[in-house]
N, CA, C and O atoms as a DFTB+ gen file, in Angstrom:
420 C
 N C O
     1  1       0.849      -1.168       0.000
     2  2       0.000       0.000       0.000
     3  2       0.899       1.238       0.000
     4  3       1.868       1.308       0.757
     5  1       0.576       2.202      -0.845
     6  2       1.407       3.397      -0.938
     7  2       1.204       4.290       0.291
     8  3       0.231       4.140       1.030
     9  1       2.133       5.212       0.491
    10  2       2.059       6.139       1.625
    11  2       0.782       6.978       1.558
    12  3       0.153       7.247       2.581
    13  1       0.407       7.388       0.348
    14  2      -0.799       8.208       0.188
    15  2      -2.037       7.431       0.611
    16  3      -2.896       7.964       1.312
    17  1      -2.132       6.186       0.192
    18  2      -3.285       5.362       0.558
    19  2      -3.334       5.127       2.064
    20  3      -4.410       5.168       2.662
    21  1      -2.175       4.880       2.685
    22  2      -2.119       4.678       4.129
    23  2      -2.567       5.950       4.861
    24  3      -3.319       5.897       5.834
    25  1      -2.080       7.092       4.362
    26  2      -2.438       8.351       4.997
    27  2      -3.942       8.606       4.875
    28  3      -4.582       9.014       5.845
    29  1      -4.502       8.369       3.695
    30  2      -5.936       8.589       3.482
    31  2      -6.763       7.631       4.344
    32  3      -7.796       8.021       4.888
    33  1      -6.311       6.380       4.469
    34  2      -7.011       5.409       5.309
    35  2      -7.007       5.890       6.763
    36  3      -8.013       5.770       7.463
    37  1      -5.886       6.428       7.206
    38  2      -5.782       6.953       8.569
    39  2      -6.695       8.141       8.788
    40  3      -7.347       8.243       9.827
    41  1      -6.748       9.045       7.815
    42  2      -7.603      10.231       7.913
    43  2      -9.069       9.814       7.958
    44  3      -9.836      10.320       8.778
    45  1      -9.457       8.898       7.083
    46  2     -10.849       8.440       7.049
    47  2     -11.243       7.708       8.334
    48  3     -12.354       7.879       8.836
    49  1     -10.334       6.898       8.858
    50  2     -10.602       6.195      10.106
    51  2     -10.788       7.180      11.249
    52  3     -11.700       7.026      12.061
    53  1      -9.934       8.187      11.316
    54  2     -10.045       9.206      12.358
    55  2     -11.351       9.970      12.242
    56  3     -12.017      10.222      13.247
    57  1     -11.722      10.340      11.028
    58  2     -12.974      11.070      10.814
    59  2     -14.170      10.215      11.209
    60  3     -15.110      10.713      11.829
    61  1     -14.143       8.940      10.859
    62  2     -15.240       8.033      11.196
    63  2     -15.348       7.868      12.712
    64  3     -16.449       7.923      13.261
    65  1     -14.245       7.669      13.377
    66  2     -14.265       7.497      14.830
    67  2     -14.766       8.758      15.524
    68  3     -15.526       8.674      16.489
    69  1     -14.349       9.921      15.041
    70  2     -14.813      11.180      15.613
    71  2     -16.316      11.320      15.433
    72  3     -17.013      11.761      16.348
    73  1     -16.812      10.956      14.282
    74  2     -18.257      11.021      14.022
    75  2     -19.019      10.085      14.941
    76  3     -20.061      10.460      15.479
    77  1     -18.518       8.879      15.128
    78  2     -19.187       7.913      15.990
    79  2     -19.196       8.373      17.436
    80  3     -20.200       8.215      18.131
    81  1     -18.100       8.934      17.893
    82  2     -18.042       9.447      19.257
    83  2     -19.032      10.587      19.422
    84  3     -19.734      10.656      20.430
    85  1     -19.097      11.480      18.443
    86  2     -20.032      12.604      18.509
    87  2     -21.469      12.108      18.507
    88  3     -22.303      12.647      19.234
    89  1     -21.777      11.092      17.705
    90  2     -23.141      10.555      17.667
    91  2     -23.494       9.894      18.986
    92  3     -24.618      10.035      19.469
    93  1     -22.568       9.187      19.564
    94  2     -22.830       8.523      20.830
    95  2     -23.045       9.495      21.965
    96  3     -23.725       9.162      22.936
    97  1     -22.488      10.683      21.873
    98  2     -22.607      11.633      22.967
    99  2     -23.975      12.291      23.018
   100  3     -24.311      12.922      24.020
   101  1     -24.779      12.161      21.958
   102  2     -26.104      12.796      21.967
   103  2     -26.978      12.187      23.043
   104  3     -27.729      12.902      23.706
   105  1     -26.893      10.872      23.231
   106  2     -27.692      10.232      24.258
   107  2     -27.339      10.773      25.631
   108  3     -28.216      10.947      26.476
   109  1     -26.065      11.040      25.859
   110  2     -25.628      11.547      27.150
   111  2     -26.104      12.974      27.373
   112  3     -26.306      13.383      28.516
   113  1     -26.287      13.734      26.305
   114  2     -26.710      15.119      26.436
   115  2     -28.216      15.231      26.668
   116  3     -28.699      16.275      27.108
   117  1     -28.954      14.173      26.376
   118  2     -30.402      14.188      26.564
   119  2     -30.758      14.210      28.044
   120  3     -30.027      13.674      28.877
   121  1     -31.881      14.831      28.358
   122  2     -32.349      14.736      29.745
   123  2     -32.808      13.306      30.030
   124  3     -33.077      12.540      29.104
   125  1     -32.895      12.957      31.287
   126  2     -33.353      11.625      31.655
   127  2     -34.801      11.436      31.215
   128  3     -35.569      12.395      31.142
   129  1     -35.162      10.197      30.925
   130  2     -36.550       9.911      30.564
   131  2     -37.438      10.301      31.742
   132  3     -37.042      10.170      32.900
   133  1     -38.633      10.778      31.436
   134  2     -39.552      11.136      32.521
   135  2     -39.847       9.937      33.418
   136  3     -39.901       8.800      32.950
   137  1     -40.034      10.196      34.686
   138  2     -40.343       9.140      35.639
   139  2     -41.845       9.032      35.880
   140  3     -42.291       8.302      36.766
   141  1     -42.611       9.757      35.095
   142  2     -44.059       9.735      35.218
   143  2     -44.580       8.343      34.872
   144  3     -44.290       7.825      33.794
   145  1     -45.327       7.749      35.754
   146  2     -45.815       6.367      35.576
   147  2     -47.047       6.285      34.682
   148  3     -47.541       5.188      34.422
   149  1     -47.554       7.416      34.208
   150  2     -48.740       7.406      33.341
   151  2     -48.428       6.901      31.940
   152  3     -49.338       6.626      31.159
   153  1     -47.151       6.780      31.623
   154  2     -46.727       6.293      30.312
   155  2     -45.635       5.255      30.521
   156  3     -44.715       5.463      31.312
   157  1     -45.736       4.144      29.814
   158  2     -44.750       3.072      29.950
   159  2     -43.652       3.111      28.898
   160  3     -42.599       2.501      29.084
   161  1     -43.877       3.813      27.806
   162  2     -42.923       3.771      26.697
   163  2     -42.630       5.189      26.199
   164  3     -43.471       5.814      25.553
   165  1     -41.438       5.683      26.503
   166  2     -41.022       7.021      26.088
   167  2     -40.128       6.944      24.870
   168  3     -39.245       6.089      24.802
   169  1     -40.341       7.820      23.913
   170  2     -39.481       7.929      22.719
   171  2     -38.944       9.352      22.656
   172  3     -39.619      10.302      23.051
   173  1     -37.738       9.483      22.160
   174  2     -37.092      10.784      22.011
   175  2     -37.489      11.396      20.678
   176  3     -37.431      10.732      19.643
   177  1     -37.890      12.649      20.699
   178  2     -38.231      13.366      19.471
   179  2     -37.098      14.340      19.162
   180  3     -36.922      15.335      19.865
   181  1     -36.329      14.054      18.108
   182  2     -35.190      14.893      17.726
   183  2     -35.623      16.317      17.383
   184  3     -34.920      17.279      17.691
   185  1     -36.768      16.438      16.753
   186  2     -37.243      17.736      16.293
   187  2     -37.479      18.710      17.451
   188  3     -37.074      19.871      17.384
   189  1     -38.131      18.236      18.503
   190  2     -38.462      19.119      19.631
   191  2     -37.473      19.003      20.782
   192  3     -37.484      19.823      21.701
   193  1     -36.614      17.979      20.731
   194  2     -35.664      17.711      21.807
   195  2     -36.390      17.423      23.121
   196  3     -35.950      17.847      24.190
   197  1     -37.505      16.697      23.028
   198  2     -38.285      16.286      24.194
   199  2     -38.720      14.839      24.002
   200  3     -38.499      14.251      22.943
   201  1     -39.338      14.273      25.025
   202  2     -39.871      12.919      24.945
   203  2     -41.361      12.958      24.627
   204  3     -42.060      13.916      24.958
   205  1     -41.831      11.893      23.978
   206  2     -43.256      11.730      23.775
   207  2     -43.640      10.301      24.149
   208  3     -42.818       9.385      24.106
   209  1     -44.893      10.137      24.510
   210  2     -45.402       8.850      24.959
   211  2     -45.851       8.030      23.760
   212  3     -46.666       8.486      22.957
   213  1     -45.316       6.813      23.639
   214  2     -45.668       5.986      22.484
   215  2     -46.307       4.665      22.901
   216  3     -46.226       3.676      22.171
   217  1     -46.937       4.646      24.062
   218  2     -47.638       3.425      24.457
   219  2     -49.129       3.559      24.144
   220  3     -49.524       4.460      23.403
   221  1     -49.940       2.694      24.686
   222  2     -51.378       2.762      24.397
   223  2     -52.179       3.350      25.565
   224  3     -53.379       3.106      25.687
   225  1     -51.510       4.117      26.411
   226  2     -52.194       4.737      27.551
   227  2     -53.007       5.949      27.101
   228  3     -53.054       6.276      25.915
   229  1     -53.635       6.597      28.054
   230  2     -54.418       7.804      27.743
   231  2     -53.515       8.957      27.302
   232  3     -53.994       9.936      26.731
   233  1     -52.211       8.844      27.565
   234  2     -51.253       9.882      27.170
   235  2     -50.546       9.564      25.852
   236  3     -49.628      10.283      25.458
   237  1     -50.954       8.515      25.179
   238  2     -50.314       8.106      23.929
   239  2     -50.268       9.257      22.926
   240  3     -51.283       9.899      22.653
   241  1     -49.085       9.506      22.387
   242  2     -48.905      10.588      21.411
   243  2     -48.659      11.945      22.039
   244  3     -48.423      12.922      21.328
   245  1     -48.712      12.021      23.367
   246  2     -48.490      13.290      24.054
   247  2     -46.998      13.559      24.229
   248  3     -46.199      12.634      24.378
   249  1     -46.647      14.820      24.210
   250  2     -45.268      15.250      24.461
   251  2     -45.152      15.626      25.926
   252  3     -46.111      16.115      26.521
   253  1     -43.984      15.401      26.512
   254  2     -43.765      15.659      27.928
   255  2     -42.611      16.637      28.070
   256  3     -41.507      16.385      27.589
   257  1     -42.872      17.739      28.725
   258  2     -41.821      18.739      28.919
   259  2     -42.100      19.506      30.208
   260  3     -43.219      19.960      30.450
   261  1     -41.074      19.639      31.017
   262  2     -41.205      20.426      32.244
   263  2     -42.247      19.889      33.207
   264  3     -42.896      20.658      33.915
   265  1     -42.411      18.561      33.237
   266  2     -43.359      17.961      34.164
   267  2     -44.805      18.023      33.707
   268  3     -45.717      17.770      34.495
   269  1     -45.021      18.355      32.458
   270  2     -46.380      18.517      31.949
   271  2     -46.552      17.802      30.612
   272  3     -45.629      17.763      29.799
   273  1     -47.732      17.239      30.389
   274  2     -48.070      16.621      29.113
   275  2     -48.684      17.657      28.183
   276  3     -49.431      18.539      28.608
   277  1     -48.347      17.527      26.896
   278  2     -48.943      18.360      25.849
   279  2     -49.555      17.398      24.836
   280  3     -48.875      16.493      24.353
   281  1     -50.817      17.584      24.516
   282  2     -51.557      16.656      23.671
   283  2     -51.051      16.527      22.251
   284  3     -51.340      15.536      21.580
   285  1     -50.296      17.515      21.777
   286  2     -49.780      17.464      20.403
   287  2     -48.479      18.260      20.329
   288  3     -48.127      19.006      21.243
   289  1     -47.786      18.076      19.222
   290  2     -46.549      18.826      19.013
   291  2     -46.855      20.327      18.929
   292  3     -46.080      21.152      19.412
   293  1     -47.974      20.665      18.321
   294  2     -48.349      22.070      18.193
   295  2     -48.595      22.700      19.563
   296  3     -48.172      23.830      19.807
   297  1     -49.275      21.980      20.459
   298  2     -49.501      22.504      21.812
   299  2     -48.175      22.703      22.540
   300  3     -47.979      23.702      23.231
   301  1     -47.263      21.738      22.378
   302  2     -45.948      21.846      23.010
   303  2     -45.201      23.067      22.501
   304  3     -44.746      23.900      23.285
   305  1     -45.077      23.169      21.181
   306  2     -44.247      24.232      20.611
   307  2     -44.844      25.627      20.770
   308  3     -44.128      26.620      20.639
   309  1     -46.124      25.715      21.046
   310  2     -46.718      27.037      21.239
   311  2     -46.767      27.442      22.715
   312  3     -47.174      28.560      23.032
   313  1     -46.359      26.552      23.614
   314  2     -46.372      26.885      25.044
   315  2     -45.207      27.821      25.388
   316  3     -44.132      27.734      24.793
   317  1     -45.432      28.698      26.336
   318  2     -44.389      29.648      26.738
   319  2     -43.213      28.926      27.394
   320  3     -42.067      29.347      27.238
   321  1     -43.485      27.834      28.130
   322  2     -42.402      27.075      28.767
   323  2     -41.469      26.472      27.720
   324  3     -40.249      26.496      27.879
   325  1     -42.051      25.931      26.649
   326  2     -41.230      25.333      25.598
   327  2     -40.462      26.412      24.828
   328  3     -39.290      26.226      24.499
   329  1     -41.114      27.523      24.546
   330  2     -40.428      28.612      23.830
   331  2     -39.232      29.105      24.628
   332  3     -38.183      29.403      24.058
   333  1     -39.383      29.192      25.935
   334  2     -38.272      29.600      26.803
   335  2     -37.144      28.566      26.751
   336  3     -35.970      28.927      26.674
   337  1     -37.504      27.283      26.793
   338  2     -36.532      26.198      26.701
   339  2     -35.796      26.237      25.367
   340  3     -34.575      26.085      25.319
   341  1     -36.543      26.441      24.289
   342  2     -35.949      26.431      22.956
   343  2     -34.946      27.567      22.770
   344  3     -33.967      27.414      22.039
   345  1     -35.177      28.685      23.414
   346  2     -34.257      29.817      23.275
   347  2     -33.081      29.721      24.250
   348  3     -32.183      30.561      24.207
   349  1     -33.072      28.716      25.123
   350  2     -31.992      28.559      26.098
   351  2     -30.851      27.728      25.519
   352  3     -30.960      27.164      24.430
   353  1     -29.771      27.668      26.262
   354  2     -28.613      26.886      25.822
   355  2     -28.853      25.388      26.006
   356  3     -28.061      24.585      25.513
   357  1     -29.916      24.988      26.699
   358  2     -30.223      23.567      26.887
   359  2     -30.733      22.930      25.613
   360  3     -30.619      21.717      25.432
   361  1     -31.293      23.734      24.731
   362  2     -31.848      23.225      23.482
   363  2     -30.718      22.981      22.499
   364  3     -29.921      23.882      22.237
   365  1     -30.640      21.792      21.959
   366  2     -29.588      21.441      20.999
   367  2     -30.194      21.303      19.617
   368  3     -31.160      20.562      19.434
   369  1     -29.642      22.003      18.649
   370  2     -30.130      21.882      17.277
   371  2     -29.602      20.603      16.662
   372  3     -28.484      20.180      16.957
   373  1     -30.395      19.995      15.816
   374  2     -30.005      18.744      15.182
   375  2     -29.439      18.954      13.802
   376  3     -29.323      20.085      13.329
   377  1     -29.086      17.859      13.156
   378  2     -28.572      17.895      11.795
   379  2     -29.655      18.442      10.881
   380  3     -30.822      18.069      11.001
   381  1     -29.279      19.311       9.983
   382  2     -30.244      19.878       9.063
   383  2     -30.948      21.095       9.620
   384  3     -31.868      21.625       8.996
   385  1     -30.524      21.544      10.793
   386  2     -31.194      22.677      11.409
   387  2     -30.689      24.007      10.868
   388  3     -31.274      25.059      11.125
   389  1     -29.609      23.947      10.124
   390  2     -29.030      25.179       9.616
   391  2     -27.958      25.734      10.516
   392  3     -27.347      26.754      10.196
   393  1     -27.714      25.076      11.646
   394  2     -26.679      25.562      12.544
   395  2     -25.313      25.175      11.989
   396  3     -25.165      24.132      11.351
   397  1     -24.336      26.005      12.232
   398  2     -23.000      25.730      11.750
   399  2     -22.212      24.969      12.794
   400  3     -22.484      25.063      13.991
   401  1     -21.250      24.227      12.333
   402  2     -20.406      23.481      13.252
   403  2     -20.035      22.151      12.649
   404  3     -20.503      21.802      11.566
   405  1     -19.199      21.407      13.339
   406  2     -18.800      20.091      12.849
   407  2     -17.844      20.218      11.677
   408  3     -17.209      21.256      11.489
   409  1     -17.745      19.159      10.892
   410  2     -16.833      19.136       9.758
   411  2     -17.317      20.074       8.666
   412  3     -18.469      19.983       8.243
   413  1     -16.477      20.952       8.212
   414  2     -16.793      21.836       7.103
   415  2     -17.811      22.911       7.437
   416  3     -18.274      23.616       6.540
   417  1     -18.174      23.054       8.716
   418  2     -19.209      23.992       9.119
   419  2     -18.629      25.292       9.426
   420  3     -19.352      26.221       9.787
């Protein structure tokens, strides 16, 4: 293998490992799942950076933020508590959000 190929393989491996480490850290940055017993199955919503209930309970499809259930994404995003959260440093923008950063950003 030529020196150029070895160097490129090393660069690509480093870039891949950095990407994997960055992807793995998103779970750590998330808040803990709600401890509310009214829902048995919580899913993370990347778009809102909150959890929603995906079981068959009376809260199914509801979003949970700040200790409160919101019946729909629209109710969540129009609440003053969520708007305050979204404008804070706790809110993390996802891929495709238009935020700059990362490789080539």
